[in-house]
C-alpha positions in Angstrom: 177.7 43.4 150.8 180.9 44.0 152.6 184.3 43.2 151.2 186.9 41.1 152.9 189.0 44.2 153.4 187.0 47.1 154.7 188.3 50.6 154.1 189.6 52.0 157.3 188.6 55.7 158.0 191.5 57.8 159.0 190.9 60.2 161.8 191.8 63.8 161.9 193.2 65.9 164.7 189.7 67.3 165.2 188.3 63.8 165.6 190.9 63.0 168.2 190.2 66.2 170.1 186.5 65.3 170.2 187.1 61.8 171.7 186.2 61.5 175.4 189.1 61.5 177.7 189.9 58.2 179.5 191.6 58.6 182.9 195.1 57.3 182.8 195.3 57.1 179.0 197.2 59.5 176.7 196.3 59.2 173.0 198.2 60.5 170.0 197.4 60.3 166.3 199.8 58.7 163.9 198.9 58.8 160.2 195.3 59.1 161.1 195.2 56.2 163.6 194.9 56.5 167.4 197.9 55.3 169.3 198.0 54.9 173.1 201.1 56.3 174.7 202.6 54.2 177.5 202.0 55.6 181.0 204.8 57.3 183.0 206.3 56.8 186.4 206.7 59.2 189.2 210.4 59.7 188.4 209.4 60.6 184.8 206.9 63.2 186.2 209.6 64.7 188.4 212.0 65.0 185.5 209.3 66.6 183.4 208.8 69.1 186.2 212.5 69.9 186.5 213.0 70.4 182.7 209.8 72.5 182.6 211.0 74.7 185.4 214.5 75.2 184.0 213.0 76.2 180.6 210.2 78.3 182.1 212.6 80.4 184.1 214.8 81.1 181.1 211.9 81.7 178.6 209.6 83.8 180.8 212.4 86.1 182.0 213.1 87.0 178.4 209.5 86.9 177.1 210.5 84.4 174.3 207.3 82.5 174.1 205.6 79.7 176.0 206.9 76.5 177.7 204.4 73.7 178.1 204.4 70.5 180.1 203.0 67.1 179.3 199.6 67.0 177.8 199.8 69.8 175.1 199.4 68.2 171.6 200.7 69.6 168.4 199.5 68.9 164.9 202.7 68.0 163.1 201.2 67.0 159.8 197.9 66.9 157.9 196.5 64.3 155.5 197.0 61.9 157.2 197.1 63.8 160.5 199.9 63.4 163.0 199.4 64.7 166.5 202.2 64.3 169.1 202.3 65.3 172.7 205.9 65.9 173.9 206.8 65.7 177.6 207.9 69.3 177.5 207.9 71.8 174.7 208.7 75.4 173.8 206.9 77.5 171.3 208.5 80.9 170.4 206.6 84.1 170.0 207.5 84.2 166.3 205.8 80.8 165.6 202.8 81.4 167.9 199.5 81.0 166.0 197.7 84.3 165.1 194.8 83.3 167.4 197.3 82.5 170.2 196.9 79.4 172.3 193.3 78.6 172.8 191.4 76.0 174.8 190.0 74.4 171.7 192.0 71.9 169.7 195.6 71.1 169.4 198.4 73.7 168.7 198.3 73.9 164.9 202.0 74.5 164.5 205.0 72.4 165.6 207.0 73.6 168.7 210.5 75.0 168.3 211.7 72.5 171.0 210.3 69.1 171.8 211.6 67.1 174.8 210.9 63.4 175.2 211.8 61.8 178.5 212.2 58.1 178.2 210.0 55.9 180.3 210.3 52.2 181.1 207.6 51.3 178.5 209.2 53.3 175.6 210.6 51.3 172.7 213.7 52.6 170.9 212.1 52.4 167.5 209.1 54.4 168.6 211.4 57.1 170.1 213.4 57.3 166.8 210.2 57.6 164.9 209.0 60.4 167.0 212.3 62.3 166.7 212.1 61.9 162.9 208.5 63.2 162.9 209.3 66.2 165.0 212.3 67.2 162.8 210.4 66.6 159.5 207.6 68.8 160.8 210.1 71.7 161.4 210.9 71.4 165.1 214.3 73.1 165.6 215.7 70.7 168.2 214.6 67.6 170.0 216.0 66.6 173.3 215.7 62.9 174.3 216.3 62.6 178.0 217.5 59.1 179.2 216.9 58.8 183.0 218.7 55.5 183.5 221.8 56.7 181.7 221.5 60.2 183.1 222.1 61.6 179.6 220.5 63.6 176.8 220.5 63.0 173.0 220.3 66.3 171.1 218.7 66.0 167.6 218.8 68.7 164.9 217.7 68.2 161.3 220.6 67.4 159.0 223.1 67.2 161.9 224.6 64.3 163.7 223.1 63.4 167.1 224.9 65.0 170.0 225.2 62.7 173.0 225.6 64.4 176.4 226.6 62.8 179.6 225.9 64.1 183.2 228.9 66.3 183.3 228.2 68.0 179.9 226.3 71.2 179.4 223.0 71.3 177.5 222.6 74.4 175.4 219.6 76.0 173.7 221.4 76.6 170.4 219.5 78.7 167.8 216.2 77.8 169.4 217.0 79.2 172.9 220.2 81.2 172.5 221.9 81.6 175.9 220.1 78.7 177.6 222.5 76.4 179.5 222.1 73.7 182.0 224.3 70.9 183.2 222.7 67.6 182.1 223.0 66.3 185.7 220.7 69.2 186.8 217.8 67.6 184.8 217.9 64.7 187.2 218.0 66.7 190.4 214.5 65.7 191.4 214.8 65.2 195.1 
């Protein structure tokens, strides 16, 4: 006999990993439930590439760790599991898992830097929720890139949000000491 309210089974990061891929769909796990992430535009993809290249040049030249593009998921929390896929991320050598980065499962530790590039379908509440989740998981800094405003919001735990316009300089702070880029450079995608 079934009850009116069935117990819903919460999924784990491992369950999500085992799900078959569906072309054109990106799935994350929020409190054990699968959430589809809105698709991105070509402009979004070009900004991802630009940010990825700027960070990669800086990180690889100093052997600081790894920079990843869209598609790499991180387990931010367990019980219930939370898996997020930032548009761009940096994981330092110091925080790299002992087994390194493998081809099985999500990265089991949060990144040092998470970059979210706002797409047309993104809702402000969802973006704020993601930023809070990243910071609570121990991500050192979160950059939210706003293509329409050509600006970046810099979030650090326990600090006020820093809003940068196109003429300002984005710095790596404690996460990427010495990294600097003009905000307008993030939008040079031609």
